[in-house]
C-alpha positions in Angstrom: -20.1 17.5 67.6 -24.1 16.3 68.4 -27.4 18.2 70.0 -27.2 15.0 72.6 -24.3 16.3 73.8 -24.8 20.0 74.1 -27.7 19.1 76.3 -26.5 16.5 78.1 -23.6 19.1 79.2 -26.5 21.3 80.5 -28.3 18.9 82.4 -30.6 17.8 79.6 -31.3 14.1 78.9 -33.9 14.1 75.7 -34.5 16.5 73.3 -37.5 19.1 74.2 -38.1 20.4 70.8 -37.3 17.4 68.4 -41.3 16.4 67.6 -43.9 19.4 66.6 -46.8 17.3 66.7 -48.8 16.3 70.1 -50.3 13.1 69.4 -46.6 11.9 68.6 -44.6 14.2 70.9 -43.1 12.0 73.2 -42.0 14.9 75.9 -45.4 16.5 75.5 -47.0 13.1 76.3 -44.9 11.4 79.0 -43.1 14.3 80.7 -45.2 18.0 80.4 -48.6 17.3 79.5 -49.9 19.6 82.6 -46.9 21.3 83.0 -47.5 23.9 80.2 -51.3 25.3 79.9 -52.8 28.2 77.2 -53.8 31.3 78.9 -56.9 30.6 78.1 -57.0 26.7 79.7 -59.5 28.2 82.3 -62.0 29.4 80.0 -61.4 26.3 77.5 -61.7 23.8 80.0 -64.1 24.8 82.4 -65.2 23.4 86.0 -65.2 19.6 85.6 -68.1 19.5 87.9 -70.8 21.1 85.8 -69.3 20.3 82.0 -70.0 23.3 79.6 -69.1 24.2 75.6 -66.4 25.8 74.7 -65.3 26.8 70.5 -61.8 27.6 70.2 -60.4 28.9 66.8 -56.6 28.6 66.2 -54.1 28.4 63.0 -52.0 25.8 62.4 -49.9 24.8 65.2 -51.2 27.1 67.6 -51.8 23.8 69.9 -55.0 22.3 69.3 -54.4 19.1 69.7 -52.3 19.2 72.7 -55.4 21.0 74.3 -57.3 18.1 73.5 -54.4 15.8 74.9 -54.4 18.2 78.1 -58.1 17.8 78.3 -57.8 14.3 78.0 -55.1 13.6 80.7 -56.7 16.1 83.2 -60.1 14.8 83.0 -58.5 11.2 83.9 -56.7 13.1 87.0 -60.1 14.6 87.9 -62.3 11.0 88.1 -59.0 9.8 90.2 -60.0 12.5 92.5 -63.5 12.7 92.8 -64.7 8.9 91.6 -68.1 9.8 92.8 -68.5 12.6 89.6 -66.2 11.5 87.0 -66.9 12.4 83.3 -67.0 10.5 80.5 -64.5 11.5 77.8 -65.4 11.0 73.8 -62.8 12.1 70.9 -64.6 12.8 68.2 -61.3 13.7 66.4 -61.7 10.8 63.5 -64.3 11.4 61.1 -62.7 9.4 58.5 -64.7 6.0 59.2 -68.0 7.9 59.5 -67.5 10.3 56.2 -66.7 6.9 54.1 -69.7 4.7 55.1 -71.9 7.7 54.9 -70.8 8.4 51.3 -71.0 4.5 50.4 -75.2 5.1 51.3 -75.3 8.1 48.8 -76.3 7.0 45.3 -75.2 7.7 42.0 -72.6 10.7 41.6 -73.2 12.0 45.1 -70.9 9.4 46.3 -67.8 10.7 44.2 -68.4 14.2 44.8 -67.1 15.5 48.3 -69.0 18.9 48.1 -72.6 16.8 47.4 -71.7 14.4 50.1 -70.7 16.8 52.8 -73.7 19.0 51.6 -76.3 16.0 52.6 -74.7 15.8 56.5 -76.3 16.7 59.5 -76.8 17.2 62.6 -78.4 13.7 63.8 -75.2 12.2 61.4 -72.5 14.3 64.1 -75.1 12.8 67.1 -75.0 9.1 65.4 -71.6 8.9 65.3 -70.9 10.6 68.9 -73.4 8.0 70.2 -71.2 5.1 68.3 -68.3 6.3 70.1 -69.8 6.6 73.5 -71.7 3.3 73.2 -68.6 1.2 72.1 -66.2 2.5 74.7 -68.8 1.4 77.2 -69.6 -1.9 75.8 -65.8 -2.3 75.8 -65.3 -1.6 79.2 -68.1 -3.3 81.0 -66.9 -6.5 78.6 -63.2 -6.2 79.7 -61.8 -6.1 76.5 -58.0 -6.0 76.3 -57.3 -2.8 74.3 -60.9 -0.5 74.9 -61.3 2.1 73.1 -61.5 5.3 74.2 -59.6 7.1 77.1 -58.4 5.7 80.4 -61.0 8.0 81.9 -63.6 5.9 81.1 -62.8 3.4 83.5 -65.7 1.8 84.8 -65.8 0.3 88.5 -66.1 -3.5 89.3 -68.9 -5.8 88.2 -70.5 -1.8 87.0 -73.4 -3.8 85.0 -74.7 -4.3 88.9 -75.9 -1.1 89.4 -77.8 -0.6 86.3 -81.5 -1.2 86.6 -84.0 -3.7 84.6 -84.8 -0.4 82.5 -80.7 0.8 82.3 -79.9 -2.7 81.3 -82.3 -2.7 78.8 -81.7 0.9 77.5 -78.1 -0.7 77.4 -78.8 -3.6 75.1 -80.8 -1.0 72.4 -78.0 1.6 72.2 -75.1 -1.1 71.7 -78.0 -2.9 69.1 -77.7 0.8 67.0 -74.7 2.1 67.8 -72.1 -0.3 69.3 -69.2 0.1 66.4 -66.4 -2.8 67.7 -64.3 -4.3 65.0 -63.3 -6.9 67.3 -65.8 -9.5 66.8 -69.1 -9.9 64.6 -71.8 -7.6 66.0 -74.1 -10.5 66.8 -71.8 -12.4 69.1 -70.3 -9.2 70.9 -74.5 -8.1 71.7 -75.3 -11.3 72.5 -72.1 -11.4 75.3 -73.0 -8.1 76.5 -76.8 -9.6 77.3 -75.1 -12.4 79.0 -72.9 -10.0 80.9 -76.4 -7.8 82.2 -78.1 -11.4 82.5 -81.3 -10.5 80.9 -83.2 -13.3 79.6 -85.1 -13.1 76.1 -88.4 -14.5 77.6 -90.5 -13.9 75.2 -88.8 -14.7 72.3 -87.7 -18.1 73.8 -91.4 -18.5 74.3 -93.0 -17.6 71.2 -89.7 -20.1 69.4 -91.4 -22.2 71.9 -94.7 -22.0 71.0 -93.8 -22.5 66.9 -91.4 -25.8 67.7 -94.4 -27.3 69.9 -96.7 -26.2 67.2 -94.4 -28.5 64.8 -93.8 -31.6 66.9 -97.5 -31.8 67.7 -98.6 -31.8 64.4 -95.8 -34.3 63.3 -96.3 -36.4 66.3 -100.4 -36.7 65.9 -99.7 -37.6 62.0 -97.3 -40.1 63.6 -99.1 -41.9 66.3 -102.3 -41.9 64.0 -100.3 -43.5 61.3 -102.2 -40.7 58.8 -99.6 -40.1 56.7 -101.9 -39.6 53.6 -102.7 -35.8 55.7 -99.8 -34.8 54.7 -101.4 -34.0 51.2 -103.8 -31.5 52.7 -103.5 -28.3 53.8 -104.4 -28.2 57.7 -101.2 -29.9 58.9 -99.4 -26.8 57.3 -102.1 -24.7 58.1 -101.7 -25.6 62.1 -98.1 -25.2 61.9 -98.1 -21.5 60.2 -100.6 -20.5 63.1 -97.8 -22.2 65.5 -95.6 -19.7 64.4 -97.8 -16.9 63.6 -97.3 -14.7 67.0 -93.5 -15.5 65.8 -93.6 -14.2 62.7 -95.6 -11.0 62.9 -92.6 -10.4 65.2 -89.9 -11.1 62.9 -92.0 -8.9 60.4 -92.3 -5.9 62.7 -88.5 -6.0 63.7 -87.6 -6.6 60.1 -89.5 -3.2 59.2 -88.1 -1.3 62.1 -84.5 -2.7 60.9 -84.7 -1.4 57.7 -85.8 2.1 58.8 -82.8 1.7 61.0 -80.4 0.6 58.5 -81.2 3.8 55.7 -81.5 6.5 58.4 -78.4 5.3 60.6 -76.2 6.4 58.1 -72.7 6.7 59.5 -72.7 3.0 61.2 -72.6 0.1 59.3 -75.8 -2.2 60.0 -77.5 -4.6 58.5 -81.3 -5.3 58.3 -81.2 -9.3 58.8 -78.5 -9.4 62.1 -80.7 -6.0 63.9 -83.6 -8.0 63.2 -82.7 -10.9 65.1 -80.6 -8.8 67.8 -84.3 -6.8 68.0 -86.0 -10.2 68.4 -84.8 -10.7 71.6 -86.7 -7.4 73.0 -90.2 -8.2 74.6 -92.6 -5.9 72.8 -93.9 -4.2 76.0 -90.4 -3.3 76.9 -89.7 -1.7 73.4 -92.8 0.0 72.6 -92.2 3.5 72.3 -88.7 3.5 73.1 -86.7 5.7 70.4 -85.0 4.3 67.4 -82.4 6.2 65.1 -85.2 5.3 62.4 -86.0 8.8 61.0 -84.0 11.9 59.4 -84.8 13.9 62.3 -82.5 14.9 65.6 -85.6 14.2 68.4 -84.9 10.3 68.9 -81.2 11.6 68.5 -81.7 13.6 71.6 -83.6 11.0 73.4 -81.3 8.3 72.6 -78.6 10.7 73.8 -80.5 11.3 77.3 -80.7 7.4 77.6 -77.0 7.0 77.4 -76.1 10.2 79.6 -78.4 8.2 82.3 -76.6 4.9 81.7 -73.8 6.7 83.0 -74.9 8.3 85.9 -75.0 5.6 87.9 -71.8 4.4 86.8 -70.4 7.5 88.3 -70.1 9.9 85.3 -72.1 12.9 86.0 -71.5 14.1 82.7 -69.8 13.8 79.0 -67.0 15.5 77.2 -66.5 15.3 73.2 -63.5 16.5 72.0 -64.2 17.2 68.7 -60.6 18.1 66.7 -59.0 17.7 63.5 -61.6 18.4 61.2 -59.8 19.7 58.3 -57.7 16.6 58.4 -60.4 13.7 56.5 -59.5 13.2 53.0 -62.9 14.2 52.0 -62.0 17.8 53.4 -57.7 18.3 52.8 -57.9 21.5 54.2 -60.7 23.2 51.6 -62.5 25.9 54.0 -66.2 25.4 52.2 -66.2 21.7 53.3 -65.0 22.4 56.7 -67.8 24.7 56.7 -70.5 21.9 55.5 -68.9 19.5 58.1 -68.5 21.5 61.2 -71.7 24.3 61.3 -74.3 21.6 61.4 -73.0 21.3 65.1 -73.1 24.7 65.6 -77.1 24.5 67.0 -77.8 26.0 70.4 -80.1 23.0 71.8 -77.0 20.9 70.8 -74.8 22.7 72.1 -76.2 23.5 75.3 -77.5 20.3 76.1 -77.6 19.5 80.4 -74.8 17.3 81.3 -72.6 17.2 77.7 -70.0 19.9 77.0 -68.1 20.0 73.8 -64.6 21.2 73.6 -64.8 22.2 69.4 -61.5 23.1 68.8 -61.5 24.6 65.4 -59.4 26.0 62.4 -59.1 29.7 62.9 -60.2 30.2 59.2 -63.3 28.8 60.0 -63.5 31.8 63.0 -63.4 33.9 60.2 -66.0 32.3 58.2 -67.8 32.5 61.3 -67.8 36.5 61.9 -69.2 37.1 58.5 -72.4 34.4 59.0 -75.9 36.3 58.7 -78.4 36.9 61.5 -80.4 33.4 61.2 -76.9 31.6 61.7 -76.2 33.6 65.4 -79.9 32.8 66.3 -79.2 29.1 65.9 -75.9 28.8 67.1 -75.9 31.9 69.7 -72.0 31.8 69.7 -72.5 34.6 72.8 -73.1 31.6 75.0 -70.0 28.9 73.9 -67.3 30.3 75.7 -65.6 31.5 72.3 -61.7 31.6 71.8 -61.8 33.7 69.2 -57.9 33.1 68.2 -55.5 31.0 70.4 -52.8 33.4 70.5 -49.8 32.8 72.2 -47.6 36.1 73.3 -43.8 35.7 73.4 -43.5 35.8 76.9 -46.1 32.8 77.2 -44.1 30.9 74.4 -40.8 31.8 76.5 -42.1 29.9 79.3 -43.1 27.3 77.5 -39.8 26.6 76.1 -38.3 26.8 79.7 -41.1 24.5 81.1 -40.6 21.7 78.4 -36.6 21.9 78.8 -37.6 21.7 82.9 -39.7 18.5 81.9 -35.9 17.0 80.4 -33.8 17.9 82.8 -31.8 14.8 84.8 -32.4 14.9 88.5 -31.4 17.3 90.1 -30.5 19.7 87.7 -32.4 22.8 87.0 -31.5 24.0 82.7 -33.2 27.1 81.4 -33.3 28.1 78.4 -31.2 30.9 79.3 -28.1 28.4 79.6 -28.0 27.5 76.3 -27.6 31.0 74.4 -24.8 33.7 74.8 -25.5 36.3 77.5 -25.6 38.4 74.4 -29.0 38.1 73.6 -31.3 39.5 76.1 -34.4 37.8 77.4 -36.0 41.2 75.9 -34.9 39.9 72.3 -35.8 36.1 72.7 -39.2 37.2 73.9 -39.7 39.3 70.8 -38.2 36.5 68.3 -40.7 34.3 69.7 -43.6 36.4 69.6 -42.9 36.8 66.2 -42.9 32.7 65.6 -46.7 33.5 67.3 -47.3 29.6 67.7 -45.7 26.6 69.2 -45.1 24.1 66.3 -42.8 27.3 64.9 -41.3 27.9 68.0 -40.6 24.0 68.8 -38.9 24.1 64.9 -36.7 27.1 65.0 -35.2 25.7 68.4 -34.6 22.5 67.3 -32.5 23.7 63.8 -30.9 26.4 66.0 -29.5 23.1 68.4 -28.6 21.4 65.0 -27.0 24.2 63.3 -24.9 25.4 66.8 -23.6 21.3 66.7 -22.9 21.3 63.0 -20.5 24.7 63.5 -18.4 22.6 66.0 -16.6 19.5 66.2 -16.9 17.0 69.3 -13.2 17.6 70.5 -13.9 21.4 71.2 -17.5 21.7 72.1 -19.2 25.1 72.2 -21.3 25.2 75.3 -23.5 28.2 74.5 -25.4 29.0 70.8 -23.9 32.8 69.5 -25.7 36.1 68.8 -25.2 35.7 65.2 -26.2 32.2 64.6 -29.8 32.9 66.5 -30.5 35.8 64.4 -29.2 34.0 61.3 -31.5 31.2 61.5 -34.5 32.9 63.2 -34.3 35.5 59.9 -34.6 32.2 57.8 -37.5 30.5 59.8 -39.1 34.2 59.5 -38.8 33.5 56.0 -40.2 29.6 55.4 -43.1 31.1 57.8 -44.4 34.0 55.5 -44.3 31.4 52.5 -45.7 28.9 54.3 -48.6 31.3 55.6 -48.7 32.9 51.8 -49.3 29.5 50.4 -52.1 28.7 53.1 -53.7 32.2 52.3 -53.5 31.4 48.4 -54.9 28.2 49.2 
């Protein structure tokens, strides 16, 4: 007997418990993303009209990634319902590219020691990474690339660039020069395409280049017309040419120095001096003097750049930004190490950053970090002000909530017209209270799904297709539950030892 046959017998067209990872779970992604929400959902998600920070601590399998997917989907629904007050979503959950580039910038033995690498990581590096993700997603949308980065919630209206004034177009080009991190095409060609899309013309660059060319042509024409080729052996023609090119050379030197500072202090986004200098040359000095650039090891310019990014989104219909932070234990430099996770995350726990107006950070963190935070000193709490951050100290599931979750997934997989329940798959000797107690001991959705899938498979292996049994016996339920509990306790012990 096959699990598919048992499920079909009860009006269930797909296995609700076959996958345990929300990111790859087709049942969750396609059928019930918003059908089964955690009891703390309202506190975590908040009010989209006023995005706020939430910090969630949860053990493995508790549903942190599912929360991230659900929040992105819920924001997409909100954006469709209220186009004038949408939220821009930045999914900050893949740290490997940023950490790899960061490590390459370090010297000597530091680049080979994960602890030393992460000890150098600062808040402004997080801000650079977030700005890179946001800017790249926005530029992708404006350039109408076929597969834009970022979630569907970030769609921009047609002719969105027409809504930006001259200063906002300058700010967008400046942010793209520093933070656009697309690998689809070269940095310079993509930036030029964005400039043409925004219809910004580099009059000053053209004027300086034209002056230099005019000086060169004038000197050569003078020598040719007068036939004074002997002058080529003297200094004055070269001095005149140099004088004509002096404004261009002065501008090139200025932007080369600035590009060098940006390359040195923008540590997690790849930038080279000469391509960046050529891009910066397109800006008129009067338009860019005093504008912030990530050329210093401090957060001050990053806060200004973040404000500029928020200012760009406002005319496009975005009233705020939500940053979804997840999977901090997965980068290869961390590998689940608690001290390394702390080194990566603790710099983000800064009240000024977490309470940035119009910015809501949703930090979905391992439970071990929550336990570590409880042992921190007074200075940490003064800086982080966790009492203001909508903290969920443990993403807990009761037996009742897991029972409802199992039924919600079964209902999502029902055939048209069918109304199956978990109760229908089980023998009447197994009471609802026994199910609730058993699920409470499993604690998290991942353990629940693993147990129920194993139970379905074990039942089907005990019966032949010619003589199917429609319900799972109490004896088999108790045996498989005991086995799942032993494996769960063994896993908990190994995690505690590590």
